[in-house]
Every structure is written in structure tokens, then in C-alpha cells.
Biotite code that builds the C-alpha atoms (Angstrom):
import biotite.structure as struc

atoms = struc.array([
    struc.Atom([105.397, -130.903, -175.634], chain_id="A", res_id=1, res_name="UNK", atom_name="CA", element="C"),
    struc.Atom([107.420, -131.665, -172.523], chain_id="A", res_id=2, res_name="UNK", atom_name="CA", element="C"),
    struc.Atom([108.132, -129.914, -169.225], chain_id="A", res_id=3, res_name="UNK", atom_name="CA", element="C"),
    struc.Atom([111.666, -128.891, -168.268], chain_id="A", res_id=4, res_name="UNK", atom_name="CA", element="C"),
    struc.Atom([112.693, -127.773, -164.798], chain_id="A", res_id=5, res_name="UNK", atom_name="CA", element="C"),
    struc.Atom([115.519, -125.232, -164.715], chain_id="A", res_id=6, res_name="UNK", atom_name="CA", element="C"),
    struc.Atom([117.583, -124.935, -161.530], chain_id="A", res_id=7, res_name="UNK", atom_name="CA", element="C"),
    struc.Atom([119.294, -121.530, -161.485], chain_id="A", res_id=8, res_name="UNK", atom_name="CA", element="C"),
    struc.Atom([121.325, -119.380, -159.133], chain_id="A", res_id=9, res_name="UNK", atom_name="CA", element="C"),
    struc.Atom([120.733, -115.733, -158.313], chain_id="A", res_id=10, res_name="UNK", atom_name="CA", element="C"),
    struc.Atom([123.815, -113.883, -157.053], chain_id="A", res_id=11, res_name="UNK", atom_name="CA", element="C"),
    struc.Atom([125.644, -110.551, -157.183], chain_id="A", res_id=12, res_name="UNK", atom_name="CA", element="C"),
    struc.Atom([123.595, -107.577, -158.315], chain_id="A", res_id=13, res_name="UNK", atom_name="CA", element="C"),
    struc.Atom([120.829, -109.937, -159.445], chain_id="A", res_id=14, res_name="UNK", atom_name="CA", element="C"),
    struc.Atom([119.707, -110.330, -155.814], chain_id="A", res_id=15, res_name="UNK", atom_name="CA", element="C"),
    struc.Atom([118.046, -106.908, -156.192], chain_id="A", res_id=16, res_name="UNK", atom_name="CA", element="C"),
    struc.Atom([115.970, -108.044, -159.190], chain_id="A", res_id=17, res_name="UNK", atom_name="CA", element="C"),
    struc.Atom([112.314, -108.356, -158.166], chain_id="A", res_id=18, res_name="UNK", atom_name="CA", element="C"),
    struc.Atom([110.284, -111.437, -159.034], chain_id="A", res_id=19, res_name="UNK", atom_name="CA", element="C"),
    struc.Atom([108.300, -109.482, -161.635], chain_id="A", res_id=20, res_name="UNK", atom_name="CA", element="C"),
    struc.Atom([111.497, -108.258, -163.305], chain_id="A", res_id=21, res_name="UNK", atom_name="CA", element="C"),
    struc.Atom([112.958, -111.774, -163.116], chain_id="A", res_id=22, res_name="UNK", atom_name="CA", element="C"),
    struc.Atom([109.959, -113.079, -165.052], chain_id="A", res_id=23, res_name="UNK", atom_name="CA", element="C"),
    struc.Atom([110.583, -110.446, -167.732], chain_id="A", res_id=24, res_name="UNK", atom_name="CA", element="C"),
    struc.Atom([114.304, -111.266, -167.869], chain_id="A", res_id=25, res_name="UNK", atom_name="CA", element="C"),
    struc.Atom([113.576, -114.975, -168.295], chain_id="A", res_id=26, res_name="UNK", atom_name="CA", element="C"),
    struc.Atom([110.978, -114.308, -171.014], chain_id="A", res_id=27, res_name="UNK", atom_name="CA", element="C"),
    struc.Atom([113.449, -112.158, -172.977], chain_id="A", res_id=28, res_name="UNK", atom_name="CA", element="C"),
    struc.Atom([116.228, -114.730, -172.533], chain_id="A", res_id=29, res_name="UNK", atom_name="CA", element="C"),
    struc.Atom([113.961, -117.504, -173.831], chain_id="A", res_id=30, res_name="UNK", atom_name="CA", element="C"),
    struc.Atom([113.174, -115.448, -176.956], chain_id="A", res_id=31, res_name="UNK", atom_name="CA", element="C"),
    struc.Atom([116.862, -114.662, -177.560], chain_id="A", res_id=32, res_name="UNK", atom_name="CA", element="C"),
    struc.Atom([117.783, -118.325, -177.019], chain_id="A", res_id=33, res_name="UNK", atom_name="CA", element="C"),
    struc.Atom([115.331, -119.383, -179.724], chain_id="A", res_id=34, res_name="UNK", atom_name="CA", element="C"),
    struc.Atom([113.569, -122.034, -177.641], chain_id="A", res_id=35, res_name="UNK", atom_name="CA", element="C"),
    struc.Atom([110.403, -123.545, -179.106], chain_id="A", res_id=36, res_name="UNK", atom_name="CA", element="C"),
    struc.Atom([108.097, -122.697, -176.232], chain_id="A", res_id=37, res_name="UNK", atom_name="CA", element="C"),
    struc.Atom([104.531, -123.746, -175.548], chain_id="A", res_id=38, res_name="UNK", atom_name="CA", element="C"),
    struc.Atom([102.359, -120.625, -175.205], chain_id="A", res_id=39, res_name="UNK", atom_name="CA", element="C"),
    struc.Atom([99.374, -120.173, -172.938], chain_id="A", res_id=40, res_name="UNK", atom_name="CA", element="C"),
    struc.Atom([95.995, -119.800, -174.594], chain_id="A", res_id=41, res_name="UNK", atom_name="CA", element="C"),
    struc.Atom([93.572, -116.866, -174.383], chain_id="A", res_id=42, res_name="UNK", atom_name="CA", element="C"),
    struc.Atom([93.599, -113.188, -175.342], chain_id="A", res_id=43, res_name="UNK", atom_name="CA", element="C"),
    struc.Atom([97.215, -112.607, -174.293], chain_id="A", res_id=44, res_name="UNK", atom_name="CA", element="C"),
    struc.Atom([99.306, -115.712, -175.120], chain_id="A", res_id=45, res_name="UNK", atom_name="CA", element="C"),
    struc.Atom([102.715, -115.841, -173.430], chain_id="A", res_id=46, res_name="UNK", atom_name="CA", element="C"),
    struc.Atom([105.408, -118.475, -172.853], chain_id="A", res_id=47, res_name="UNK", atom_name="CA", element="C"),
    struc.Atom([104.577, -120.873, -170.032], chain_id="A", res_id=48, res_name="UNK", atom_name="CA", element="C"),
    struc.Atom([106.808, -120.032, -167.053], chain_id="A", res_id=49, res_name="UNK", atom_name="CA", element="C"),
    struc.Atom([106.205, -121.029, -163.461], chain_id="A", res_id=50, res_name="UNK", atom_name="CA", element="C"),
    struc.Atom([108.485, -120.518, -160.467], chain_id="A", res_id=51, res_name="UNK", atom_name="CA", element="C"),
    struc.Atom([108.760, -122.590, -157.280], chain_id="A", res_id=52, res_name="UNK", atom_name="CA", element="C"),
    struc.Atom([108.787, -120.441, -154.139], chain_id="A", res_id=53, res_name="UNK", atom_name="CA", element="C"),
    struc.Atom([110.165, -117.105, -155.445], chain_id="A", res_id=54, res_name="UNK", atom_name="CA", element="C"),
    struc.Atom([113.038, -115.628, -153.451], chain_id="A", res_id=55, res_name="UNK", atom_name="CA", element="C"),
    struc.Atom([112.809, -112.514, -151.263], chain_id="A", res_id=56, res_name="UNK", atom_name="CA", element="C"),
    struc.Atom([114.458, -109.373, -152.619], chain_id="A", res_id=57, res_name="UNK", atom_name="CA", element="C"),
    struc.Atom([118.057, -108.894, -151.473], chain_id="A", res_id=58, res_name="UNK", atom_name="CA", element="C"),
    struc.Atom([118.739, -112.597, -150.898], chain_id="A", res_id=59, res_name="UNK", atom_name="CA", element="C"),
    struc.Atom([120.901, -114.867, -153.034], chain_id="A", res_id=60, res_name="UNK", atom_name="CA", element="C"),
    struc.Atom([120.240, -118.485, -153.868], chain_id="A", res_id=61, res_name="UNK", atom_name="CA", element="C"),
    struc.Atom([121.704, -121.635, -155.375], chain_id="A", res_id=62, res_name="UNK", atom_name="CA", element="C"),
    struc.Atom([118.311, -123.336, -155.614], chain_id="A", res_id=63, res_name="UNK", atom_name="CA", element="C"),
    struc.Atom([115.849, -121.299, -157.671], chain_id="A", res_id=64, res_name="UNK", atom_name="CA", element="C"),
    struc.Atom([113.538, -123.283, -159.960], chain_id="A", res_id=65, res_name="UNK", atom_name="CA", element="C"),
    struc.Atom([111.572, -122.370, -163.060], chain_id="A", res_id=66, res_name="UNK", atom_name="CA", element="C"),
    struc.Atom([109.452, -124.757, -165.150], chain_id="A", res_id=67, res_name="UNK", atom_name="CA", element="C"),
    struc.Atom([109.015, -124.267, -168.884], chain_id="A", res_id=68, res_name="UNK", atom_name="CA", element="C"),
    struc.Atom([107.322, -126.287, -171.628], chain_id="A", res_id=69, res_name="UNK", atom_name="CA", element="C"),
    struc.Atom([108.974, -126.830, -174.998], chain_id="A", res_id=70, res_name="UNK", atom_name="CA", element="C"),
    struc.Atom([107.453, -128.198, -178.189], chain_id="A", res_id=71, res_name="UNK", atom_name="CA", element="C"),
    struc.Atom([110.483, -129.692, -179.986], chain_id="A", res_id=72, res_name="UNK", atom_name="CA", element="C"),
    struc.Atom([113.148, -132.296, -179.204], chain_id="A", res_id=73, res_name="UNK", atom_name="CA", element="C"),
    struc.Atom([115.913, -129.901, -178.096], chain_id="A", res_id=74, res_name="UNK", atom_name="CA", element="C"),
    struc.Atom([118.110, -131.559, -175.461], chain_id="A", res_id=75, res_name="UNK", atom_name="CA", element="C"),
    struc.Atom([118.328, -130.293, -171.886], chain_id="A", res_id=76, res_name="UNK", atom_name="CA", element="C"),
    struc.Atom([122.038, -129.560, -172.347], chain_id="A", res_id=77, res_name="UNK", atom_name="CA", element="C"),
    struc.Atom([121.265, -127.374, -175.366], chain_id="A", res_id=78, res_name="UNK", atom_name="CA", element="C"),
    struc.Atom([118.524, -125.519, -173.454], chain_id="A", res_id=79, res_name="UNK", atom_name="CA", element="C"),
    struc.Atom([120.974, -124.866, -170.599], chain_id="A", res_id=80, res_name="UNK", atom_name="CA", element="C"),
    struc.Atom([123.709, -123.622, -172.958], chain_id="A", res_id=81, res_name="UNK", atom_name="CA", element="C"),
    struc.Atom([121.453, -121.318, -174.960], chain_id="A", res_id=82, res_name="UNK", atom_name="CA", element="C"),
    struc.Atom([119.803, -119.751, -171.928], chain_id="A", res_id=83, res_name="UNK", atom_name="CA", element="C"),
    struc.Atom([123.086, -119.082, -170.119], chain_id="A", res_id=84, res_name="UNK", atom_name="CA", element="C"),
    struc.Atom([124.359, -117.272, -173.215], chain_id="A", res_id=85, res_name="UNK", atom_name="CA", element="C"),
    struc.Atom([121.239, -115.068, -173.168], chain_id="A", res_id=86, res_name="UNK", atom_name="CA", element="C"),
    struc.Atom([121.010, -114.327, -169.417], chain_id="A", res_id=87, res_name="UNK", atom_name="CA", element="C"),
    struc.Atom([122.643, -111.376, -167.609], chain_id="A", res_id=88, res_name="UNK", atom_name="CA", element="C"),
    struc.Atom([125.382, -111.665, -164.984], chain_id="A", res_id=89, res_name="UNK", atom_name="CA", element="C"),
    struc.Atom([124.158, -113.009, -161.658], chain_id="A", res_id=90, res_name="UNK", atom_name="CA", element="C"),
    struc.Atom([121.556, -115.388, -163.099], chain_id="A", res_id=91, res_name="UNK", atom_name="CA", element="C"),
    struc.Atom([122.988, -118.747, -164.130], chain_id="A", res_id=92, res_name="UNK", atom_name="CA", element="C"),
    struc.Atom([121.223, -121.963, -165.134], chain_id="A", res_id=93, res_name="UNK", atom_name="CA", element="C"),
    struc.Atom([122.798, -124.822, -163.151], chain_id="A", res_id=94, res_name="UNK", atom_name="CA", element="C"),
    struc.Atom([120.815, -127.738, -164.567], chain_id="A", res_id=95, res_name="UNK", atom_name="CA", element="C"),
    struc.Atom([117.880, -128.601, -166.799], chain_id="A", res_id=96, res_name="UNK", atom_name="CA", element="C"),
    struc.Atom([115.932, -131.791, -166.151], chain_id="A", res_id=97, res_name="UNK", atom_name="CA", element="C"),
    struc.Atom([112.520, -133.415, -165.982], chain_id="A", res_id=98, res_name="UNK", atom_name="CA", element="C"),
    struc.Atom([110.527, -132.213, -162.926], chain_id="A", res_id=99, res_name="UNK", atom_name="CA", element="C"),
    struc.Atom([110.391, -134.773, -160.128], chain_id="A", res_id=100, res_name="UNK", atom_name="CA", element="C"),
    struc.Atom([108.335, -133.034, -157.425], chain_id="A", res_id=101, res_name="UNK", atom_name="CA", element="C"),
    struc.Atom([105.378, -130.678, -157.444], chain_id="A", res_id=102, res_name="UNK", atom_name="CA", element="C"),
    struc.Atom([106.105, -127.271, -155.902], chain_id="A", res_id=103, res_name="UNK", atom_name="CA", element="C"),
    struc.Atom([103.290, -127.940, -153.413], chain_id="A", res_id=104, res_name="UNK", atom_name="CA", element="C"),
    struc.Atom([105.507, -130.620, -151.847], chain_id="A", res_id=105, res_name="UNK", atom_name="CA", element="C"),
    struc.Atom([108.065, -128.045, -150.642], chain_id="A", res_id=106, res_name="UNK", atom_name="CA", element="C"),
    struc.Atom([108.010, -127.799, -146.845], chain_id="A", res_id=107, res_name="UNK", atom_name="CA", element="C"),
    struc.Atom([111.420, -126.408, -145.789], chain_id="A", res_id=108, res_name="UNK", atom_name="CA", element="C"),
    struc.Atom([114.412, -124.451, -147.012], chain_id="A", res_id=109, res_name="UNK", atom_name="CA", element="C"),
    struc.Atom([118.032, -124.506, -145.880], chain_id="A", res_id=110, res_name="UNK", atom_name="CA", element="C"),
    struc.Atom([119.763, -121.137, -145.531], chain_id="A", res_id=111, res_name="UNK", atom_name="CA", element="C"),
    struc.Atom([123.220, -119.844, -144.747], chain_id="A", res_id=112, res_name="UNK", atom_name="CA", element="C"),
    struc.Atom([122.992, -116.513, -142.936], chain_id="A", res_id=113, res_name="UNK", atom_name="CA", element="C"),
    struc.Atom([125.899, -114.192, -142.153], chain_id="A", res_id=114, res_name="UNK", atom_name="CA", element="C"),
    struc.Atom([125.180, -111.413, -139.637], chain_id="A", res_id=115, res_name="UNK", atom_name="CA", element="C"),
    struc.Atom([127.900, -108.742, -139.438], chain_id="A", res_id=116, res_name="UNK", atom_name="CA", element="C"),
    struc.Atom([127.959, -106.357, -136.453], chain_id="A", res_id=117, res_name="UNK", atom_name="CA", element="C"),
    struc.Atom([129.789, -103.130, -135.716], chain_id="A", res_id=118, res_name="UNK", atom_name="CA", element="C"),
    struc.Atom([132.030, -104.807, -133.144], chain_id="A", res_id=119, res_name="UNK", atom_name="CA", element="C"),
    struc.Atom([132.906, -108.104, -131.461], chain_id="A", res_id=120, res_name="UNK", atom_name="CA", element="C"),
    struc.Atom([130.865, -107.339, -128.341], chain_id="A", res_id=121, res_name="UNK", atom_name="CA", element="C"),
    struc.Atom([127.580, -107.027, -130.245], chain_id="A", res_id=122, res_name="UNK", atom_name="CA", element="C"),
    struc.Atom([128.276, -110.229, -132.163], chain_id="A", res_id=123, res_name="UNK", atom_name="CA", element="C"),
    struc.Atom([128.996, -112.105, -128.928], chain_id="A", res_id=124, res_name="UNK", atom_name="CA", element="C"),
    struc.Atom([125.866, -110.679, -127.314], chain_id="A", res_id=125, res_name="UNK", atom_name="CA", element="C"),
    struc.Atom([123.715, -111.825, -130.258], chain_id="A", res_id=126, res_name="UNK", atom_name="CA", element="C"),
    struc.Atom([125.398, -115.246, -130.344], chain_id="A", res_id=127, res_name="UNK", atom_name="CA", element="C"),
    struc.Atom([125.076, -115.936, -126.603], chain_id="A", res_id=128, res_name="UNK", atom_name="CA", element="C"),
    struc.Atom([121.375, -115.099, -126.455], chain_id="A", res_id=129, res_name="UNK", atom_name="CA", element="C"),
    struc.Atom([120.263, -116.443, -129.848], chain_id="A", res_id=130, res_name="UNK", atom_name="CA", element="C"),
    struc.Atom([120.960, -120.069, -129.014], chain_id="A", res_id=131, res_name="UNK", atom_name="CA", element="C"),
    struc.Atom([118.924, -119.809, -125.786], chain_id="A", res_id=132, res_name="UNK", atom_name="CA", element="C"),
    struc.Atom([116.017, -118.125, -127.580], chain_id="A", res_id=133, res_name="UNK", atom_name="CA", element="C"),
    struc.Atom([115.635, -120.748, -130.323], chain_id="A", res_id=134, res_name="UNK", atom_name="CA", element="C"),
    struc.Atom([115.841, -123.589, -127.779], chain_id="A", res_id=135, res_name="UNK", atom_name="CA", element="C"),
    struc.Atom([112.936, -122.111, -125.821], chain_id="A", res_id=136, res_name="UNK", atom_name="CA", element="C"),
    struc.Atom([109.229, -122.669, -126.314], chain_id="A", res_id=137, res_name="UNK", atom_name="CA", element="C"),
    struc.Atom([108.310, -119.199, -127.525], chain_id="A", res_id=138, res_name="UNK", atom_name="CA", element="C"),
    struc.Atom([109.817, -116.525, -129.756], chain_id="A", res_id=139, res_name="UNK", atom_name="CA", element="C"),
    struc.Atom([107.052, -114.137, -130.777], chain_id="A", res_id=140, res_name="UNK", atom_name="CA", element="C"),
    struc.Atom([107.134, -111.856, -133.802], chain_id="A", res_id=141, res_name="UNK", atom_name="CA", element="C"),
    struc.Atom([104.706, -109.893, -135.958], chain_id="A", res_id=142, res_name="UNK", atom_name="CA", element="C"),
    struc.Atom([104.273, -111.445, -139.374], chain_id="A", res_id=143, res_name="UNK", atom_name="CA", element="C"),
    struc.Atom([102.308, -110.243, -142.404], chain_id="A", res_id=144, res_name="UNK", atom_name="CA", element="C"),
    struc.Atom([99.490, -112.640, -143.202], chain_id="A", res_id=145, res_name="UNK", atom_name="CA", element="C"),
    struc.Atom([96.251, -112.682, -145.160], chain_id="A", res_id=146, res_name="UNK", atom_name="CA", element="C"),
    struc.Atom([92.662, -112.452, -144.004], chain_id="A", res_id=147, res_name="UNK", atom_name="CA", element="C"),
    struc.Atom([90.500, -112.919, -147.041], chain_id="A", res_id=148, res_name="UNK", atom_name="CA", element="C"),
    struc.Atom([91.915, -110.523, -149.627], chain_id="A", res_id=149, res_name="UNK", atom_name="CA", element="C"),
    struc.Atom([93.446, -108.215, -147.009], chain_id="A", res_id=150, res_name="UNK", atom_name="CA", element="C"),
    struc.Atom([96.983, -108.251, -145.657], chain_id="A", res_id=151, res_name="UNK", atom_name="CA", element="C"),
    struc.Atom([97.085, -108.139, -141.866], chain_id="A", res_id=152, res_name="UNK", atom_name="CA", element="C"),
    struc.Atom([99.717, -108.303, -139.151], chain_id="A", res_id=153, res_name="UNK", atom_name="CA", element="C"),
    struc.Atom([99.504, -111.243, -136.820], chain_id="A", res_id=154, res_name="UNK", atom_name="CA", element="C"),
    struc.Atom([101.635, -112.439, -133.935], chain_id="A", res_id=155, res_name="UNK", atom_name="CA", element="C"),
    struc.Atom([103.269, -115.823, -134.484], chain_id="A", res_id=156, res_name="UNK", atom_name="CA", element="C"),
    struc.Atom([105.621, -118.068, -132.541], chain_id="A", res_id=157, res_name="UNK", atom_name="CA", element="C"),
    struc.Atom([108.724, -118.430, -134.715], chain_id="A", res_id=158, res_name="UNK", atom_name="CA", element="C"),
    struc.Atom([109.761, -121.598, -132.859], chain_id="A", res_id=159, res_name="UNK", atom_name="CA", element="C"),
    struc.Atom([106.970, -123.394, -134.749], chain_id="A", res_id=160, res_name="UNK", atom_name="CA", element="C"),
    struc.Atom([108.722, -122.558, -138.044], chain_id="A", res_id=161, res_name="UNK", atom_name="CA", element="C"),
    struc.Atom([112.281, -123.615, -137.120], chain_id="A", res_id=162, res_name="UNK", atom_name="CA", element="C"),
    struc.Atom([113.315, -127.193, -137.973], chain_id="A", res_id=163, res_name="UNK", atom_name="CA", element="C"),
    struc.Atom([117.034, -126.886, -137.265], chain_id="A", res_id=164, res_name="UNK", atom_name="CA", element="C"),
    struc.Atom([119.500, -124.097, -136.512], chain_id="A", res_id=165, res_name="UNK", atom_name="CA", element="C"),
    struc.Atom([123.184, -123.818, -135.650], chain_id="A", res_id=166, res_name="UNK", atom_name="CA", element="C"),
    struc.Atom([125.201, -120.732, -134.695], chain_id="A", res_id=167, res_name="UNK", atom_name="CA", element="C"),
    struc.Atom([128.907, -119.927, -134.785], chain_id="A", res_id=168, res_name="UNK", atom_name="CA", element="C"),
    struc.Atom([130.700, -116.694, -133.935], chain_id="A", res_id=169, res_name="UNK", atom_name="CA", element="C"),
    struc.Atom([134.016, -115.258, -135.113], chain_id="A", res_id=170, res_name="UNK", atom_name="CA", element="C"),
    struc.Atom([135.056, -111.690, -134.218], chain_id="A", res_id=171, res_name="UNK", atom_name="CA", element="C"),
    struc.Atom([132.211, -109.354, -135.304], chain_id="A", res_id=172, res_name="UNK", atom_name="CA", element="C"),
    struc.Atom([130.309, -111.961, -137.340], chain_id="A", res_id=173, res_name="UNK", atom_name="CA", element="C"),
    struc.Atom([127.688, -114.564, -136.434], chain_id="A", res_id=174, res_name="UNK", atom_name="CA", element="C"),
    struc.Atom([127.023, -117.355, -138.921], chain_id="A", res_id=175, res_name="UNK", atom_name="CA", element="C"),
    struc.Atom([123.765, -119.275, -138.935], chain_id="A", res_id=176, res_name="UNK", atom_name="CA", element="C"),
    struc.Atom([122.877, -122.451, -140.791], chain_id="A", res_id=177, res_name="UNK", atom_name="CA", element="C"),
    struc.Atom([119.170, -123.060, -140.512], chain_id="A", res_id=178, res_name="UNK", atom_name="CA", element="C"),
    struc.Atom([116.325, -125.106, -141.917], chain_id="A", res_id=179, res_name="UNK", atom_name="CA", element="C"),
    struc.Atom([113.111, -123.091, -141.804], chain_id="A", res_id=180, res_name="UNK", atom_name="CA", element="C"),
    struc.Atom([109.515, -123.599, -142.883], chain_id="A", res_id=181, res_name="UNK", atom_name="CA", element="C"),
    struc.Atom([109.089, -122.705, -146.550], chain_id="A", res_id=182, res_name="UNK", atom_name="CA", element="C"),
    struc.Atom([106.023, -123.201, -148.702], chain_id="A", res_id=183, res_name="UNK", atom_name="CA", element="C"),
    struc.Atom([102.623, -121.844, -149.587], chain_id="A", res_id=184, res_name="UNK", atom_name="CA", element="C"),
    struc.Atom([101.153, -122.527, -146.122], chain_id="A", res_id=185, res_name="UNK", atom_name="CA", element="C"),
    struc.Atom([103.987, -121.982, -143.626], chain_id="A", res_id=186, res_name="UNK", atom_name="CA", element="C"),
    struc.Atom([106.966, -119.793, -144.353], chain_id="A", res_id=187, res_name="UNK", atom_name="CA", element="C"),
    struc.Atom([109.625, -118.063, -142.258], chain_id="A", res_id=188, res_name="UNK", atom_name="CA", element="C"),
    struc.Atom([111.923, -115.517, -143.851], chain_id="A", res_id=189, res_name="UNK", atom_name="CA", element="C"),
    struc.Atom([115.390, -115.686, -142.209], chain_id="A", res_id=190, res_name="UNK", atom_name="CA", element="C"),
    struc.Atom([115.497, -111.875, -142.138], chain_id="A", res_id=191, res_name="UNK", atom_name="CA", element="C"),
    struc.Atom([112.480, -111.847, -139.783], chain_id="A", res_id=192, res_name="UNK", atom_name="CA", element="C"),
    struc.Atom([114.190, -114.402, -137.549], chain_id="A", res_id=193, res_name="UNK", atom_name="CA", element="C"),
    struc.Atom([117.361, -112.280, -137.338], chain_id="A", res_id=194, res_name="UNK", atom_name="CA", element="C"),
    struc.Atom([115.337, -109.104, -136.742], chain_id="A", res_id=195, res_name="UNK", atom_name="CA", element="C"),
    struc.Atom([113.385, -110.756, -133.914], chain_id="A", res_id=196, res_name="UNK", atom_name="CA", element="C"),
    struc.Atom([116.538, -112.074, -132.212], chain_id="A", res_id=197, res_name="UNK", atom_name="CA", element="C"),
    struc.Atom([118.098, -108.605, -132.473], chain_id="A", res_id=198, res_name="UNK", atom_name="CA", element="C"),
    struc.Atom([115.064, -107.071, -130.771], chain_id="A", res_id=199, res_name="UNK", atom_name="CA", element="C"),
    struc.Atom([115.514, -109.489, -127.854], chain_id="A", res_id=200, res_name="UNK", atom_name="CA", element="C"),
    struc.Atom([119.284, -108.942, -127.635], chain_id="A", res_id=201, res_name="UNK", atom_name="CA", element="C"),
    struc.Atom([119.340, -105.169, -128.104], chain_id="A", res_id=202, res_name="UNK", atom_name="CA", element="C"),
    struc.Atom([121.679, -105.485, -131.097], chain_id="A", res_id=203, res_name="UNK", atom_name="CA", element="C"),
    struc.Atom([121.563, -104.207, -134.668], chain_id="A", res_id=204, res_name="UNK", atom_name="CA", element="C"),
    struc.Atom([123.481, -105.704, -137.550], chain_id="A", res_id=205, res_name="UNK", atom_name="CA", element="C"),
    struc.Atom([125.656, -103.707, -139.905], chain_id="A", res_id=206, res_name="UNK", atom_name="CA", element="C"),
    struc.Atom([125.221, -106.110, -142.824], chain_id="A", res_id=207, res_name="UNK", atom_name="CA", element="C"),
    struc.Atom([123.077, -109.183, -143.410], chain_id="A", res_id=208, res_name="UNK", atom_name="CA", element="C"),
    struc.Atom([123.792, -111.841, -146.051], chain_id="A", res_id=209, res_name="UNK", atom_name="CA", element="C"),
    struc.Atom([121.274, -114.597, -146.768], chain_id="A", res_id=210, res_name="UNK", atom_name="CA", element="C"),
    struc.Atom([121.837, -117.487, -149.166], chain_id="A", res_id=211, res_name="UNK", atom_name="CA", element="C"),
    struc.Atom([119.188, -120.102, -149.830], chain_id="A", res_id=212, res_name="UNK", atom_name="CA", element="C"),
    struc.Atom([120.982, -123.421, -150.320], chain_id="A", res_id=213, res_name="UNK", atom_name="CA", element="C"),
    struc.Atom([118.249, -126.059, -150.664], chain_id="A", res_id=214, res_name="UNK", atom_name="CA", element="C"),
    struc.Atom([114.509, -126.536, -150.967], chain_id="A", res_id=215, res_name="UNK", atom_name="CA", element="C"),
    struc.Atom([113.311, -129.655, -149.123], chain_id="A", res_id=216, res_name="UNK", atom_name="CA", element="C"),
    struc.Atom([110.112, -131.661, -149.584], chain_id="A", res_id=217, res_name="UNK", atom_name="CA", element="C"),
    struc.Atom([107.754, -133.072, -146.962], chain_id="A", res_id=218, res_name="UNK", atom_name="CA", element="C"),
    struc.Atom([109.583, -136.402, -147.316], chain_id="A", res_id=219, res_name="UNK", atom_name="CA", element="C"),
    struc.Atom([112.944, -134.735, -146.560], chain_id="A", res_id=220, res_name="UNK", atom_name="CA", element="C"),
    struc.Atom([114.183, -135.032, -150.139], chain_id="A", res_id=221, res_name="UNK", atom_name="CA", element="C"),
    struc.Atom([115.929, -132.261, -152.043], chain_id="A", res_id=222, res_name="UNK", atom_name="CA", element="C"),
    struc.Atom([113.417, -130.579, -154.340], chain_id="A", res_id=223, res_name="UNK", atom_name="CA", element="C"),
    struc.Atom([114.219, -131.055, -158.009], chain_id="A", res_id=224, res_name="UNK", atom_name="CA", element="C"),
])
């Protein structure tokens, strides 16, 4: 038995596939691909699948990761080929390799964010104020957290979750490239950051595109 880490992209209509449905899609694809999988033990055995930092609904990504365990000597190239033939449009295996890092080592994620407004004035208003806000000491927002087994709203300072951010503006569109906290302990969804900036600027986007480009470890290495 050996572990294989699959790096896959999630684009197009697949961005609206929930994590639960993604798990089902991957399980069906593995069966159709004829991979010799290691199954969990117990009353309900199922193929071993584990995901690193599942993506929020409605966002696309070039850096999704799923670990599987296989019991034969099938090559990584063959695993990649078979799975891509079995997967639907929008989900594509980019690489298959031996895992290097534990998912617990993920600390940050790099995103490209495109914020489209109704007109140029709103885009300029968002752009002019956003840079000042993220360079300040405090940018408060309500974030869903956990207290015991209950979900609760708590106020957090988003500045504590921003590692790097750059803005550019062209006509009615603001582009953001940002590195934000991402992991089991600290995590900032770029959609919350945009929403909070809009509340401070009195603007409202027409369309929001978010692409996750990289997962980054505590040692500033690309997760793989």
C-alpha cells in the first residue's frame, strides 16, 4: 500500500459542486478508473480519501489536493490518466505524486480576486479606500466561529489574517492578489474580506471571481 497525493483543479460549473458532492464524484471516478484502492475498516468500508483544506462553494482553484491509498504498483501517470478519463468537466487531475507535507502544515493561501462593479466610479471608490484599510491596524468583521459544538459569530480583526495584498484597477474592475491565512486554526475567506471592504466603502460588486492559486506551508513552501 502506498499514499498518492492528487493535485486537481476545480473550474467552470464545478465551482458549484459542494465538498460532499465532490467526495461522491471522486469515489465514483475511482471505481470507474479501476484503481486498486485501500478501504477503511469497520462496518461501512469505503475507499480512503482525504482532502486538504476544502474549497468554499463558488470559488475556483488550481491547487486542490486529495490523498488516496492504492494497493498495487500502478504508476502515478497511469492513475492520473485513468482518473481524468472518468471525471466530469471542470475537475481535472494536474499531477499525482508522493505526499511531501502534512495538511496540518498549511498556513496560507494565495488568491486572485476579480471584483466587478456596475461602473467605473464604484470601482475607483473601492480601490482608493481598500489600500488604506488593509494598511491600517484594524479592519473588523463578524466571522463564524465555534464555541464547543456550537457555531457562534465573533468579531475579528481581518488585518491579523492578511499576509500580503496588492490592488489594481481598470475601468469597472478591481483585481486583488492576496496571501491570506488558511488552515485549521486561522482562516480568512477572500469573500469576507471583499464584503468587509465594501461595507466600509459603501460599494456593492456586480460579480465576484475568486481563484485559489497556491497553498503555502508554515515554512513558506508550496504545499504538495
